[in-house]
C-alpha positions as CSV (number, residue, x, y, z in Angstrom):
1,M,-88.7,-0.5,-13.6
2,H,-86.1,-0.4,-16.6
3,E,-82.7,-1.2,-17.2
4,T,-80.8,0.4,-19.7
5,A,-78.7,-2.6,-20.5
6,G,-78.3,-6.4,-19.7
7,V,-77.6,-6.4,-16.4
8,P,-76.3,-10.2,-14.6
9,A,-79.1,-12.8,-14.3
10,E,-78.9,-12.8,-10.3
11,I,-79.6,-9.1,-10.1
12,E,-82.1,-9.1,-12.6
13,Q,-84.0,-12.3,-10.4
14,E,-83.4,-9.8,-7.8
15,L,-84.6,-6.3,-9.4
16,A,-88.2,-8.7,-10.7
17,R,-88.7,-10.1,-7.1
18,D,-90.1,-6.3,-6.7
19,F,-90.2,-4.6,-9.4
20,D,-92.3,-5.3,-13.2
21,L,-89.3,-4.6,-15.5
22,T,-89.7,-2.5,-18.6
23,E,-88.4,-2.6,-22.1
24,S,-89.1,0.4,-22.6
25,A,-88.1,3.6,-20.3
26,H,-90.9,6.0,-20.5
27,G,-93.1,5.3,-17.8
28,A,-90.3,4.3,-15.9
29,H,-90.2,4.1,-11.7
30,G,-86.8,3.4,-11.6
31,V,-83.9,3.2,-14.1
32,V,-80.8,1.8,-14.2
33,T,-78.2,3.0,-16.0
34,T,-74.6,2.1,-17.3
35,P,-72.1,4.7,-18.3
36,A,-72.6,4.4,-21.7
37,V,-75.9,5.8,-21.3
38,R,-76.0,10.4,-20.8
39,V,-79.0,10.7,-18.4
40,D,-79.9,14.2,-19.2
41,A,-83.0,16.5,-19.4
42,T,-83.9,15.4,-23.2
43,F,-83.5,11.2,-21.3
44,L,-85.4,12.1,-17.8
45,D,-88.3,13.9,-19.5
46,A,-88.5,11.1,-22.0
47,V,-88.7,8.4,-19.4
48,G,-91.6,10.8,-17.6
49,P,-92.4,12.7,-14.3
50,Q,-93.2,9.6,-12.7
51,L,-89.3,8.9,-12.2
52,R,-87.8,9.1,-9.1
53,I,-85.0,7.3,-9.4
54,V,-81.6,6.8,-11.3
55,A,-79.9,3.7,-9.7
56,N,-76.3,4.3,-12.1
57,Y,-74.1,1.1,-12.2
58,A,-71.3,2.3,-11.7
59,V,-69.2,4.2,-9.4
60,G,-68.8,7.6,-12.0
61,I,-71.7,9.0,-12.3
62,D,-70.2,11.6,-15.7
63,N,-72.6,10.3,-17.5
64,I,-75.3,11.9,-15.5
65,D,-76.5,15.6,-15.2
66,R,-76.9,15.8,-11.8
67,E,-78.6,19.4,-12.3
68,A,-81.4,17.7,-14.7
69,A,-82.3,14.8,-12.0
70,C,-81.7,17.9,-8.9
71,D,-84.4,20.2,-10.8
72,R,-87.2,16.7,-11.1
73,G,-86.0,15.8,-7.8
74,I,-85.5,12.9,-8.8
75,V,-82.8,10.4,-6.3
76,V,-78.7,9.2,-8.4
77,T,-76.9,6.5,-6.2
78,N,-73.9,5.0,-8.1
79,T,-71.9,1.7,-6.5
80,P,-69.2,2.4,-4.9
81,D,-66.5,0.4,-2.6
82,V,-67.8,-2.4,-3.6
83,L,-65.5,-1.9,-6.9
84,T,-62.6,-1.1,-5.6
85,N,-60.0,-4.0,-5.4
86,A,-61.4,-5.1,-8.4
87,T,-60.3,-1.8,-10.1
88,A,-57.1,-1.3,-8.4
89,E,-55.6,-4.9,-9.5
90,H,-57.1,-4.2,-13.2
91,A,-54.4,-0.7,-12.8
92,I,-51.7,-3.2,-11.1
93,G,-52.3,-5.5,-14.3
94,L,-52.1,-3.2,-16.9
95,A,-49.2,-1.8,-15.9
96,L,-47.2,-5.0,-14.9
97,S,-48.4,-5.8,-18.8
98,L,-47.4,-3.2,-20.1
99,L,-43.6,-3.3,-18.0
100,R,-43.4,-6.7,-18.0
101,R,-44.8,-6.4,-22.1
102,I,-47.0,-9.2,-21.9
103,C,-48.8,-8.4,-24.4
104,E,-46.4,-7.3,-26.9
105,G,-45.1,-10.7,-26.4
106,D,-48.7,-12.5,-26.9
107,R,-49.2,-10.7,-29.7
108,A,-45.4,-11.3,-31.2
109,L,-46.9,-15.6,-30.9
110,R,-49.7,-15.2,-32.4
111,R,-48.5,-13.9,-35.8
112,R,-45.7,-16.4,-35.3
113,D,-43.1,-13.8,-35.2
114,P,-39.4,-16.1,-35.7
115,W,-38.1,-15.8,-32.1
116,E,-35.1,-17.2,-30.0
117,W,-34.2,-16.1,-26.2
118,G,-31.4,-14.1,-25.3
119,P,-30.1,-12.1,-22.4
120,D,-31.3,-8.4,-24.3
121,F,-35.0,-10.2,-25.9
122,M,-38.1,-8.4,-24.9
123,V,-36.7,-7.1,-22.2
124,G,-38.5,-5.1,-19.5
125,D,-39.2,-3.5,-15.9
126,S,-40.0,-4.0,-12.8
127,F,-42.2,-2.3,-10.3
128,E,-39.5,-2.6,-8.2
129,G,-37.6,0.9,-7.4
130,K,-40.3,2.9,-9.3
131,E,-42.1,6.1,-8.4
132,L,-46.0,5.6,-8.7
133,L,-48.0,8.0,-9.2
134,V,-51.0,8.1,-8.2
135,V,-53.5,10.5,-9.4
136,G,-56.3,10.7,-7.2
137,P,-56.4,9.3,-3.9
138,G,-59.5,7.9,-2.8
139,R,-60.4,4.3,-2.6
140,I,-59.3,3.0,-5.4
141,G,-56.3,5.6,-6.1
142,R,-55.4,4.3,-2.6
143,R,-55.5,1.0,-2.6
144,V,-53.5,1.2,-5.8
145,A,-50.6,2.7,-3.7
146,Q,-51.1,0.1,-1.4
147,L,-50.5,-2.8,-4.0
148,G,-47.7,-0.9,-5.4
149,E,-45.9,-0.5,-2.5
150,A,-46.3,-4.9,-1.7
151,L,-44.3,-4.9,-5.1
152,G,-42.0,-2.6,-4.1
153,A,-43.0,0.4,-6.2
154,R,-42.8,3.8,-4.2
155,P,-45.9,5.1,-4.0
156,T,-47.1,9.2,-4.6
157,L,-51.2,10.0,-4.3
158,S,-51.6,13.3,-5.6
159,G,-54.8,15.4,-6.8
160,R,-54.6,18.0,-9.7
161,G,-53.0,20.7,-7.9
162,D,-50.5,22.6,-8.5
163,D,-48.1,19.8,-7.4
164,L,-49.2,17.4,-9.7
165,L,-46.8,18.8,-12.8
166,E,-43.9,18.5,-10.5
167,H,-44.4,14.9,-9.4
168,L,-45.0,13.9,-12.9
169,A,-41.6,14.5,-13.7
170,S,-40.2,12.7,-11.5
171,A,-42.8,9.4,-11.7
172,D,-42.3,6.5,-13.5
173,V,-45.8,5.2,-13.5
174,M,-48.9,7.7,-13.7
175,S,-52.0,5.9,-13.1
176,L,-55.1,7.8,-13.3
177,H,-58.4,7.3,-10.6
178,C,-59.7,11.1,-10.6
179,P,-63.3,11.4,-11.6
180,L,-64.0,13.2,-14.5
181,T,-65.9,16.4,-13.8
182,P,-64.9,20.3,-16.0
183,E,-62.0,20.9,-13.8
184,T,-60.6,17.2,-14.8
185,H,-61.1,17.0,-18.3
186,H,-57.9,17.1,-20.2
187,L,-56.2,16.8,-16.5
188,I,-52.7,14.9,-19.2
189,D,-52.7,17.1,-21.2
190,T,-49.8,18.2,-23.9
191,H,-48.2,20.1,-21.0
192,G,-48.2,17.2,-18.4
193,L,-47.1,14.6,-20.8
194,A,-44.2,17.1,-21.5
195,A,-43.1,16.9,-17.7
196,M,-43.3,13.3,-18.0
197,K,-40.2,11.2,-18.3
198,P,-39.3,9.2,-21.7
199,T,-39.4,6.7,-19.6
200,A,-42.6,7.0,-17.7
201,V,-45.6,4.7,-19.0
202,L,-49.4,5.9,-17.9
203,V,-52.1,3.9,-17.1
204,N,-55.7,5.3,-17.1
205,T,-58.8,3.8,-15.4
206,A,-61.3,6.4,-15.0
207,R,-62.2,8.0,-17.9
208,G,-61.2,8.5,-20.6
209,A,-61.3,11.9,-21.6
210,V,-59.1,12.8,-18.2
211,V,-56.5,12.4,-21.0
212,D,-56.0,14.7,-23.6
213,E,-56.0,11.7,-25.9
214,A,-54.7,13.6,-29.2
215,A,-52.0,14.4,-27.4
216,L,-51.0,11.0,-25.7
217,I,-51.1,9.5,-29.2
218,V,-48.6,12.2,-30.3
219,A,-46.9,11.5,-27.3
220,L,-46.4,7.5,-27.8
221,Q,-45.9,7.8,-31.8
222,A,-42.3,10.3,-30.7
223,G,-42.0,8.7,-27.4
224,S,-42.2,11.1,-25.2
225,I,-43.3,8.5,-23.0
226,A,-42.1,5.3,-22.9
227,G,-45.8,3.5,-22.8
228,A,-49.9,3.8,-22.0
229,A,-51.9,1.1,-21.0
230,L,-55.8,2.2,-21.4
231,D,-59.1,0.5,-20.0
232,V,-61.4,3.7,-20.9
233,F,-61.0,5.4,-23.8
234,E,-62.2,9.7,-24.5
235,Y,-64.6,8.3,-27.2
236,E,-65.1,5.9,-25.9
237,P,-66.2,2.7,-27.3
238,A,-64.8,4.5,-30.3
239,V,-60.7,3.2,-30.3
240,S,-58.4,5.2,-32.7
241,D,-56.6,3.0,-35.0
242,E,-53.5,5.0,-34.0
243,L,-53.6,4.2,-31.1
244,L,-54.3,0.1,-31.8
245,A,-51.9,0.0,-34.3
246,L,-49.0,1.3,-31.1
247,E,-47.3,-1.7,-29.7
248,N,-46.0,0.5,-26.1
249,V,-50.0,0.3,-25.6
250,V,-52.2,-2.5,-23.4
251,L,-55.9,-2.0,-24.3
252,T,-58.5,-3.2,-22.0
253,P,-62.4,-2.5,-22.9
254,H,-63.4,-0.6,-20.0
255,I,-63.4,-3.4,-18.1
256,A,-61.2,-2.7,-14.4
257,S,-64.4,-3.6,-11.9
258,A,-65.6,-6.7,-14.1
259,T,-65.2,-9.6,-11.6
260,H,-68.0,-11.4,-10.9
261,D,-68.0,-10.5,-7.2
262,A,-67.7,-6.5,-7.9
263,R,-70.0,-6.5,-10.3
264,L,-72.8,-8.8,-8.6
265,A,-72.0,-6.3,-5.7
266,M,-72.3,-3.4,-7.4
267,G,-76.2,-4.7,-9.1
268,M,-77.0,-5.4,-5.3
269,L,-76.3,-1.6,-4.3
270,C,-79.0,-0.4,-7.7
271,V,-81.4,-3.0,-5.8
272,S,-81.1,-1.4,-2.8
273,A,-81.5,1.6,-3.5
274,L,-84.2,1.2,-6.1
275,R,-86.0,-1.0,-3.0
276,A,-85.0,2.5,-0.5
277,V,-86.5,4.7,-2.4
278,L,-89.6,2.9,-4.4
279,L,-90.8,0.6,-1.5
280,E,-89.6,1.8,1.1
281,G,-89.5,6.0,0.5
282,R,-86.0,6.9,1.9
283,P,-83.2,8.0,0.3
284,P,-80.9,5.1,0.0
285,P,-76.6,5.7,1.5
286,N,-75.5,6.1,-2.5
287,A,-77.5,8.8,-2.8
288,I,-75.3,11.3,-4.7
Protein backbone atom coordinates (compact mmCIF):
# COMPACT_ATOMS: atom_id res chain seq x y z
CA MET A 1 0.00 0.00 0.00
CA HIS A 2 1.33 3.44 -0.94
CA GLU A 3 0.55 6.86 0.49
CA THR A 4 1.43 9.80 -1.74
CA ALA A 5 1.94 12.25 1.14
CA GLY A 6 2.46 12.12 4.86
CA VAL A 7 -0.60 11.20 6.91
CA PRO A 8 -1.22 11.66 10.65
CA ALA A 9 0.76 9.21 12.76
CA GLU A 10 -2.42 7.56 14.03
CA ILE A 11 -3.53 6.83 10.47
CA GLU A 12 -0.13 5.49 9.48
CA GLN A 13 -0.27 3.14 12.48
CA GLU A 14 -3.71 1.91 11.41
CA LEU A 15 -2.48 1.32 7.87
CA ALA A 16 0.60 -0.52 9.12
CA ARG A 17 -1.59 -2.95 11.09
CA ASP A 18 -2.93 -4.51 7.91
CA PHE A 19 -0.72 -3.40 5.03
CA ASP A 20 2.88 -3.23 3.98
CA LEU A 21 3.60 0.46 3.40
CA THR A 22 5.83 1.33 0.46
CA GLU A 23 7.79 4.42 -0.53
CA SER A 24 7.01 3.89 -4.21
CA ALA A 25 3.55 3.64 -5.73
CA HIS A 26 4.79 1.14 -8.34
CA GLY A 27 3.46 -2.30 -7.53
CA ALA A 28 1.01 -1.10 -4.88
CA HIS A 29 -2.44 -2.66 -4.54
CA GLY A 30 -3.85 0.44 -2.87
CA VAL A 31 -2.90 4.10 -2.95
CA VAL A 32 -3.83 6.96 -0.61
CA THR A 33 -3.81 10.20 -2.58
CA THR A 34 -4.29 13.88 -1.76
CA PRO A 35 -5.87 16.66 -3.87
CA ALA A 36 -2.36 17.74 -4.93
CA VAL A 37 -1.81 14.46 -6.81
CA ARG A 38 -3.17 14.13 -10.35
CA VAL A 39 -4.41 10.56 -10.71
CA ASP A 40 -4.74 10.02 -14.46
CA ALA A 41 -4.07 7.19 -16.88
CA THR A 42 -0.31 7.82 -16.75
CA PHE A 43 -0.28 7.64 -12.95
CA LEU A 44 -2.43 4.51 -12.86
CA ASP A 45 -0.36 2.72 -15.48
CA ALA A 46 2.83 3.62 -13.62
CA VAL A 47 1.46 2.01 -10.45
CA GLY A 48 0.63 -1.15 -12.35
CA PRO A 49 -2.27 -3.47 -13.24
CA GLN A 50 -2.44 -4.91 -9.71
CA LEU A 51 -3.80 -1.59 -8.34
CA ARG A 52 -7.31 -2.09 -6.97
CA ILE A 53 -8.17 1.06 -5.04
CA VAL A 54 -7.35 4.76 -4.90
CA ALA A 55 -8.43 6.26 -1.56
CA ASN A 56 -8.52 10.03 -1.93
CA TYR A 57 -7.83 11.89 1.33
CA ALA A 58 -10.43 14.55 0.48
CA VAL A 59 -14.10 14.92 -0.32
CA GLY A 60 -13.39 16.45 -3.73
CA ILE A 61 -12.20 14.12 -6.47
CA ASP A 62 -11.43 16.58 -9.27
CA ASN A 63 -7.80 15.38 -9.13
CA ILE A 64 -8.85 11.90 -10.25
CA ASP A 65 -9.67 10.74 -13.77
CA ARG A 66 -12.62 8.56 -12.84
CA GLU A 67 -13.05 7.24 -16.37
CA ALA A 68 -9.44 6.03 -16.43
CA ALA A 69 -9.92 4.34 -13.06
CA CYS A 70 -13.21 2.77 -14.12
CA ASP A 71 -11.65 1.42 -17.33
CA ARG A 72 -9.06 -0.36 -15.21
CA GLY A 73 -11.54 -1.66 -12.65
CA ILE A 74 -10.06 0.48 -9.88
CA VAL A 75 -12.26 1.58 -6.99
CA VAL A 76 -12.08 5.28 -6.11
CA THR A 77 -13.19 6.54 -2.68
CA ASN A 78 -13.40 9.93 -0.98
CA THR A 79 -14.04 11.20 2.54
CA PRO A 80 -17.56 12.67 2.76
CA ASP A 81 -19.44 13.91 5.84
CA VAL A 82 -16.58 13.92 8.35
CA LEU A 83 -15.15 17.29 7.27
CA THR A 84 -18.49 19.08 6.88
CA ASN A 85 -18.43 21.06 10.09
CA ALA A 86 -14.72 21.87 9.95
CA THR A 87 -15.00 23.25 6.42
CA ALA A 88 -18.17 25.18 7.18
CA GLU A 89 -16.56 26.72 10.27
CA HIS A 90 -13.58 27.80 8.19
CA ALA A 91 -15.80 29.41 5.57
CA ILE A 92 -17.60 31.40 8.23
CA GLY A 93 -14.28 32.26 9.87
CA LEU A 94 -12.90 33.55 6.58
CA ALA A 95 -16.00 35.63 6.00
CA LEU A 96 -15.84 37.12 9.49
CA SER A 97 -12.11 37.83 9.15
CA LEU A 98 -12.84 39.71 5.94
CA LEU A 99 -15.96 41.55 7.09
CA ARG A 100 -14.45 42.60 10.42
CA ARG A 101 -11.02 43.34 8.88
CA ILE A 102 -9.34 41.04 11.39
CA CYS A 103 -6.39 40.00 9.23
CA GLU A 104 -5.98 43.54 7.94
CA GLY A 105 -5.70 44.79 11.52
CA ASP A 106 -3.25 42.03 12.40
CA ARG A 107 -1.03 42.97 9.45
CA ALA A 108 -1.12 46.65 10.42
CA LEU A 109 0.03 45.90 13.96
CA ARG A 110 2.79 43.57 12.80
CA ARG A 111 4.03 46.33 10.48
CA ARG A 112 4.09 48.67 13.48
CA ASP A 113 1.75 51.07 11.68
CA PRO A 114 0.85 54.01 13.91
CA TRP A 115 -2.75 53.87 15.12
CA GLU A 116 -5.17 55.46 17.48
CA TRP A 117 -8.63 54.30 18.44
CA GLY A 118 -11.45 56.36 16.94
CA PRO A 119 -15.15 55.90 16.07
CA ASP A 120 -14.35 55.35 12.39
CA PHE A 121 -11.09 53.42 12.83
CA MET A 122 -11.04 50.15 10.82
CA VAL A 123 -14.81 49.92 10.76
CA GLY A 124 -16.07 46.71 9.19
CA ASP A 125 -19.34 44.86 8.72
CA SER A 126 -21.38 42.33 10.66
CA PHE A 127 -23.01 39.12 9.46
CA GLU A 128 -26.24 40.28 11.04
CA GLY A 129 -28.82 41.29 8.45
CA LYS A 130 -26.65 40.28 5.50
CA GLU A 131 -27.81 38.22 2.54
CA LEU A 132 -25.68 35.05 2.55
CA LEU A 133 -25.66 33.25 -0.79
CA VAL A 134 -24.46 29.66 -0.56
CA VAL A 135 -23.56 28.28 -3.99
CA GLY A 136 -23.60 24.49 -3.79
CA PRO A 137 -26.26 23.32 -1.33
CA GLY A 138 -24.58 20.07 -0.33
CA ARG A 139 -23.67 19.01 3.20
CA ILE A 140 -21.07 21.74 3.68
CA GLY A 141 -23.16 24.43 2.03
CA ARG A 142 -26.18 23.66 4.17
CA ARG A 143 -24.05 23.77 7.31
CA VAL A 144 -22.64 27.16 6.29
CA ALA A 145 -26.21 28.40 5.86
CA GLN A 146 -27.06 27.19 9.38
CA LEU A 147 -24.02 28.86 10.93
CA GLY A 148 -24.62 32.05 9.00
CA GLU A 149 -28.24 32.15 10.10
CA ALA A 150 -27.13 31.70 13.72
CA LEU A 151 -25.07 34.89 13.27
CA GLY A 152 -28.06 36.78 11.94
CA ALA A 153 -27.56 36.37 8.20
CA ARG A 154 -30.36 35.54 5.77
CA PRO A 155 -29.17 32.49 3.83
CA THR A 156 -30.13 31.54 0.28
CA LEU A 157 -29.10 28.23 -1.28
CA SER A 158 -28.36 28.17 -5.01
CA GLY A 159 -26.99 25.76 -7.57
CA ARG A 160 -25.40 26.69 -10.85
CA GLY A 161 -28.69 27.28 -12.68
CA ASP A 162 -30.13 30.31 -14.37
CA ASP A 163 -31.10 31.89 -11.07
CA LEU A 164 -27.48 32.25 -9.94
CA LEU A 165 -26.98 35.70 -11.47
CA GLU A 166 -30.18 36.92 -9.86
CA HIS A 167 -29.00 35.70 -6.46
CA LEU A 168 -25.54 37.20 -7.00
CA ALA A 169 -27.08 40.62 -7.54
CA SER A 170 -28.65 40.64 -4.07
CA ALA A 171 -25.97 38.79 -2.06
CA ASP A 172 -23.81 40.54 0.53
CA VAL A 173 -21.67 37.44 1.15
CA MET A 174 -21.31 34.70 -1.45
CA SER A 175 -19.78 31.41 -0.28
CA LEU A 176 -18.80 28.69 -2.76
CA HIS A 177 -19.28 25.00 -1.90
CA CYS A 178 -19.76 23.24 -5.23
CA PRO A 179 -17.44 20.53 -6.59
CA LEU A 180 -15.11 21.36 -9.46
CA THR A 181 -16.49 19.81 -12.64
CA PRO A 182 -16.40 20.89 -16.29
CA GLU A 183 -19.74 22.61 -15.64
CA THR A 184 -18.52 24.56 -12.59
CA HIS A 185 -15.10 25.52 -13.96
CA HIS A 186 -15.06 29.35 -13.85
CA LEU A 187 -18.64 29.32 -12.62
CA ILE A 188 -17.86 32.73 -11.15
CA ASP A 189 -16.35 34.65 -14.05
CA THR A 190 -16.27 38.26 -15.24
CA HIS A 191 -20.03 38.18 -15.90
CA GLY A 192 -20.82 36.77 -12.46
CA LEU A 193 -18.51 39.17 -10.65
CA ALA A 194 -20.08 42.10 -12.52
CA ALA A 195 -23.49 41.00 -11.23
CA MET A 196 -22.36 41.34 -7.60
CA LYS A 197 -22.81 44.48 -5.52
CA PRO A 198 -19.69 46.61 -4.97
CA THR A 199 -20.19 46.05 -1.23
CA ALA A 200 -20.35 42.25 -1.59
CA VAL A 201 -17.61 39.77 -0.69
CA LEU A 202 -16.73 36.34 -2.08
CA VAL A 203 -15.65 33.32 -0.01
CA ASN A 204 -14.20 30.19 -1.63
CA THR A 205 -13.45 26.99 0.29
CA ALA A 206 -14.44 24.73 -2.64
CA ARG A 207 -11.87 24.57 -5.44
CA GLY A 208 -9.85 27.43 -6.88
CA ALA A 209 -10.88 27.01 -10.50
CA VAL A 210 -14.57 27.46 -9.65
CA VAL A 211 -13.59 31.14 -9.78
CA ASP A 212 -11.84 32.81 -12.71
CA GLU A 213 -8.95 34.05 -10.61
CA ALA A 214 -7.72 36.61 -13.16
CA ALA A 215 -11.21 38.11 -13.37
CA LEU A 216 -11.47 38.14 -9.58
CA ILE A 217 -8.20 40.05 -9.25
CA VAL A 218 -9.42 42.67 -11.73
CA ALA A 219 -12.70 43.02 -9.82
CA LEU A 220 -10.90 43.40 -6.48
CA GLN A 221 -8.42 45.92 -7.82
CA ALA A 222 -11.20 47.96 -9.40
CA GLY A 223 -13.44 47.83 -6.33
CA SER A 224 -16.18 46.07 -8.28
CA ILE A 225 -16.59 43.86 -5.20
CA ALA A 226 -15.49 44.71 -1.69
CA GLY A 227 -13.29 41.73 -0.95
CA ALA A 228 -12.54 38.02 -1.16
CA ALA A 229 -11.59 35.30 1.31
CA LEU A 230 -9.89 32.33 -0.33
CA ASP A 231 -8.74 28.97 0.98
CA VAL A 232 -8.18 27.56 -2.52
CA PHE A 233 -6.52 28.91 -5.65
CA GLU A 234 -6.79 28.27 -9.36
CA TYR A 235 -3.09 27.40 -9.76
CA GLU A 236 -2.57 25.95 -6.30
CA PRO A 237 -0.14 25.86 -4.58
CA ALA A 238 0.90 29.03 -6.43
CA VAL A 239 -0.72 32.23 -5.16
CA SER A 240 -0.55 35.25 -7.43
CA ASP A 241 1.43 38.31 -6.40
CA GLU A 242 -1.65 40.42 -7.21
CA LEU A 243 -3.71 38.64 -4.56
CA LEU A 244 -0.93 38.87 -2.01
CA ALA A 245 -0.71 42.63 -2.55
CA LEU A 246 -4.38 43.32 -1.82
CA GLU A 247 -5.56 44.42 1.61
CA ASN A 248 -9.19 43.46 0.92
CA VAL A 249 -8.31 39.77 0.68
CA VAL A 250 -7.94 37.04 3.32
CA LEU A 251 -5.91 34.00 2.26
CA THR A 252 -5.36 30.57 3.83
CA PRO A 253 -3.45 27.59 2.35
CA HIS A 254 -6.23 25.03 1.69
CA ILE A 255 -6.82 24.28 5.38
CA ALA A 256 -10.62 24.39 5.60
CA SER A 257 -10.80 20.77 6.78
CA ALA A 258 -7.68 21.02 8.93
CA THR A 259 -8.91 20.17 12.40
CA HIS A 260 -7.37 17.21 14.21
CA ASP A 261 -10.70 15.41 14.45
CA ALA A 262 -11.65 15.97 10.81
CA ARG A 263 -8.30 14.92 9.39
CA LEU A 264 -8.21 11.78 11.54
CA ALA A 265 -11.76 10.89 10.53
CA MET A 266 -10.87 11.44 6.87
CA GLY A 267 -7.87 9.13 7.29
CA MET A 268 -9.98 6.44 8.94
CA LEU A 269 -12.38 6.51 5.99
CA CYS A 270 -9.39 5.85 3.73
CA VAL A 271 -8.24 2.99 5.98
CA SER A 272 -11.73 1.47 6.08
CA ALA A 273 -12.03 1.66 2.30
CA LEU A 274 -8.66 -0.03 1.80
CA ARG A 275 -9.59 -2.80 4.21
CA ALA A 276 -12.95 -3.33 2.50
CA VAL A 277 -11.47 -3.66 -0.97
CA LEU A 278 -8.14 -5.35 -0.29
CA LEU A 279 -8.94 -7.55 2.72
CA GLU A 280 -12.68 -8.17 2.57
CA GLY A 281 -13.33 -8.08 -1.16
CA ARG A 282 -16.36 -5.76 -0.94
CA PRO A 283 -17.13 -2.25 -2.17
CA PRO A 284 -16.82 0.39 0.57
CA PRO A 285 -19.79 2.70 1.25
CA ASN A 286 -17.74 5.76 0.26
CA ALA A 287 -16.88 4.42 -3.21
CA ILE A 288 -17.46 6.95 -5.99
